[in-house]
Phi, psi and omega in degrees: 000134177301143175287147176291139176089351179270156178279164172301329180297312180295323179295327181290325177297313175305322186289333168292312183301323186258023183289319180289320182299318182282348177069025183268162181280164179294323184300321182290327184290319179302314185299317179299313179308313182299320177301318180293319176298316182298320177295321177297316185291321172301318176300319178292320180297321182293323182292326186279323190273344184298316179294321179298323173289325172297318178296317177294324180292321176293318177297318180299315186291332181293317183285327187274340181230060184297338180299343180272351183265179184291152182297134184289160178299142180300147185301130178298336184303332183278346180267340187268353181088016172295136180296134175242154182242155181292171181307139182251135173063048182291141186232148174243169176117351179213158176284167182289323184302310183298323179292320181290329174297314180300321185282330190253353185295326181286097182290345179258020182301320182305332181281351184292332181299339176307324180293350173277350183291152184233123167238102188228164175270124174278114188286349177282314184259351184058034182237148174275132182240135171258131172230118189277185195285352174259010183268157182297322176301311178302317178302315178292324178299311181296326175298315182294322177293328181291318178295316183294325181299317179295323180293320173298333178273353176289159179283312183260060185263154174259150177301139176272125183283155176310130180293142175283152180303116182292325179290321178292325184295322185264009179288138184269093185288346180276353177243097186221080180297150184281149178256004183290152180295135181283178180296158180295323175246149177304154183290128185287343184290340177297317177296318178303323180265013176055042173053045173055044182308317189295324181262347187301311180306314181301312182288320182296318174296326178300331180270309186289335179264019186218251187292340178306329185288343173279331178224075186281082179260337189251133180290104185300316187289316177296322182295317177298318179303312182290324178295329178291321175295326177299322186280323195248330182267070186285352177276350182266147174275114180291153178286122187303326183291325181285325181296316182297318178298313182302313175295331178282333174293318179296315183295320181285320175302314177298330187283315193256358173283164177281121183259105174284329181256152180286323180223150171233128177059026179086000180232151178269188185302296186296321177309306179297315191294311184293327175297313185288322178298310180303323184282329174294321170304320178299322179289326176295321174302322178287328180291328183055062175063064177278128186259078171222174185293325179298315181297315181301312184291332174292318176297323179294317183293323184288329174297315175304315174301317171302315177299318179280344168273007179057040171245085188288335177298311177298315178305315179302315183291317177290323181286328177299325181289320180294317177299315182298324177296318175302316183287330180284337183266351181078020181292341175280350183255144174279124177260120186281144176057039181285143172253009183286124186284352182258019180306315179299321183283331175293320174298317179298319184293316184293311187289329176289323169296321181300316183289312180303319182295318177298313181298311190289321177300317180295323182298333178250009178067031182238159178288147174279169187251025190280326188083189181289143181294338185289342172297331193256105180243016184290135179306137177279141174304154181296145174270066183264204181260019183263176180289345187272349185292342177298332189295305175301322179295334179279329170299320170302316177294323178296324178293331173292319182296322177292328175294320178299319179295311191276319187272336184253314184269334187233034173241140178265073173236167184290163180293328177289320175293323180295328180294316181296325178292320181295329181285329175293312180297324177299317180298321181296316177298316178291317172301320180301313189286330182282339179277344179307146178300147180309321185300324185248009178284129182299147180304333178300347178232355179287130176292320181237091182300319190278353189292096176081353187300324178295340179260000182294144176293166181302317183297322182296314178302315184294312185294327176296320178304307189289325185289326176299315179291320178296325177298312176295321181293321179289326179296319179297311179297326181296315185264357181297329176300326182291323173296315176302316181299317178302310183292340179272326192237316203265137170266328184247118183264127176295150186307319179302307180292333182296324181295316182291327182286329176294328181288317181300307180298318185291326181290322183295314177299314178297319174311310182291324176297313181296313176303318179297319182292318182297317185301324178298324189260317189249109177296323182297332182293337181288342177270004176268088191294344178297341174304337174304322186287318172310310184296318186287320174307308177297322182292311181301322179294323181285323182294341185293304172296329177295321181289329178284319192264337189071203182278126174199172185303325183291327187272345182300313176297330179289323180295326181299311177298322180291327173294324174299318180295330174298320179301317182296312180300318180300329177286353176247034186296346174299333177277126177298322179288326173298320175301309181301318180297323179301313186297322181296314180291321179299327179291323176291322186291326178295313182291324175299313181294326181291319177291333180293314179296319175297320177299317183292320180289333180275353183237091189290343181281350185282147181279100189290330180294335179295327185254007185298312185290331182284335185271348183269101183284143177222061188254013176096172186277122171212057179298141175276109175299153186299326182289342183289338183293344180278358180237034168071024179300317177301341177266013177065029180290150178285344178295310177304315183298318184295320180295322178290337175293337182297335183274352187281330182076161181255186176273167186303134178275158188242017186298325183281000000 
């Protein structure tokens, strides 16, 4: 037995000294010695881990109990003149104390959101896809579950058929790049066609004068010089990684440019974009994980193409490859005394990918692949007055998004604690938008909108538009869990929750309003197909209380915003996913109008004339065929909707 007060080292020594006296075998002594050494090592580990544990505990308490900290700064939004709306859906019948108790008693309420996650087989790709609670698919799934629950509570309900895979329903089947291994050598026909020289300038301009301003990672001047060599220096063997980048630029430019003509060189928008995308993939297959800047930028562009083709799963995969390639090449690390002339562009590329990775991962409800921030010491681009200053500001914005994801959607804290954290994040979000340089500060917060705006360069105008949409989108997502809580549980809303619900719905309506106003003025913006995602996030948010409350004075403005969203999506009818999204929204609107009509007929004192024009739908032809009733369509099931989508057809396939 060890003596009391002795150290583990002394105990080990004693075990050796007394070995002969005790008459124990050498094997037993070795066993005992190992036990003592293990005990000593555990003792050391405890000594080392205890400070770390205390630090983590302190950080955890800080995040879980923000009410014990100093009061956060009031949201700058109220000082800056951003519109605020009155409280939404005030209810009577219980005291505030009773309502707060109802709302906060359930300590595990934060864990209920796990049930909103979606893991389904995509029947188009035969692959399993996970979409977390911050994804667009999860929002629509939650809306559908809410409707099904209400239908089960009804008296004259019909059995609900098993739901069709939502992931399969919203999949863009017309965009299916091949995953097969490419040729051993790059395709020779590209050289024969001189790398599409006749169309190249049009598509390159379509990228650099367009969405490039939002993620300005590629050196335009250097790109044109190298492209010129590709076209005219036929005796030189081009670098395969640059050819891959070149093709991805052409593909993205063809996808997002305004097409005043129906065809170029015999092909249309999507045909050109998908053809070039496929050929860029061939070069990537040939390169076999090349760790250079051209490859990283190519992967980034291909992720953005997938994002704008509304294939978020594939976008997540490509962007993950871009991030891993950066990490493998050390682009996230500062290199002293470097002679690389592209060092500044490596910095822009890495930090642009950093922010995009967090945003895109949040959009599909998955973790990002960046690792700890301490790994990344690459110098940040300057916060100057150039078009590249958006990069560090977007890194700040991405850090806020990460807080929303971790502290709001993936933390098991009480609703009251989560509310305090959300208000702190909101204050940080409002401080961020107020600190933006005037040139790129959205008009929603600028005190003097006209001050020099007409003379602003193209890149500043583009960045202003996008930053305003992103601001409202994140604010909506920040407060959406409280709206979901209301639609799930409460008949009477506490004042605290009432304010967050107002903010959530106001941000959703503003998202749609801002995009609608931009679409009226800027034709090019209608070709940024990713706007479909913003619109569907906002629309599903508005449909949630409409589904819960039915027709009332509070939901009339929400319905008007939803109808505005339909107009936006119809303006992007070239996209098959945008068309599918329109049909989903229209079906909910028809059901909403039907309940409104029934409510009016059941209430003779109600002014029927007020709602005559509103209850007569004029949303275009989407007649429900007789066979659809066998698939639960009257219950708004996605199975019936999905089967109707089969009749819509897709865009031209490029498999041939």
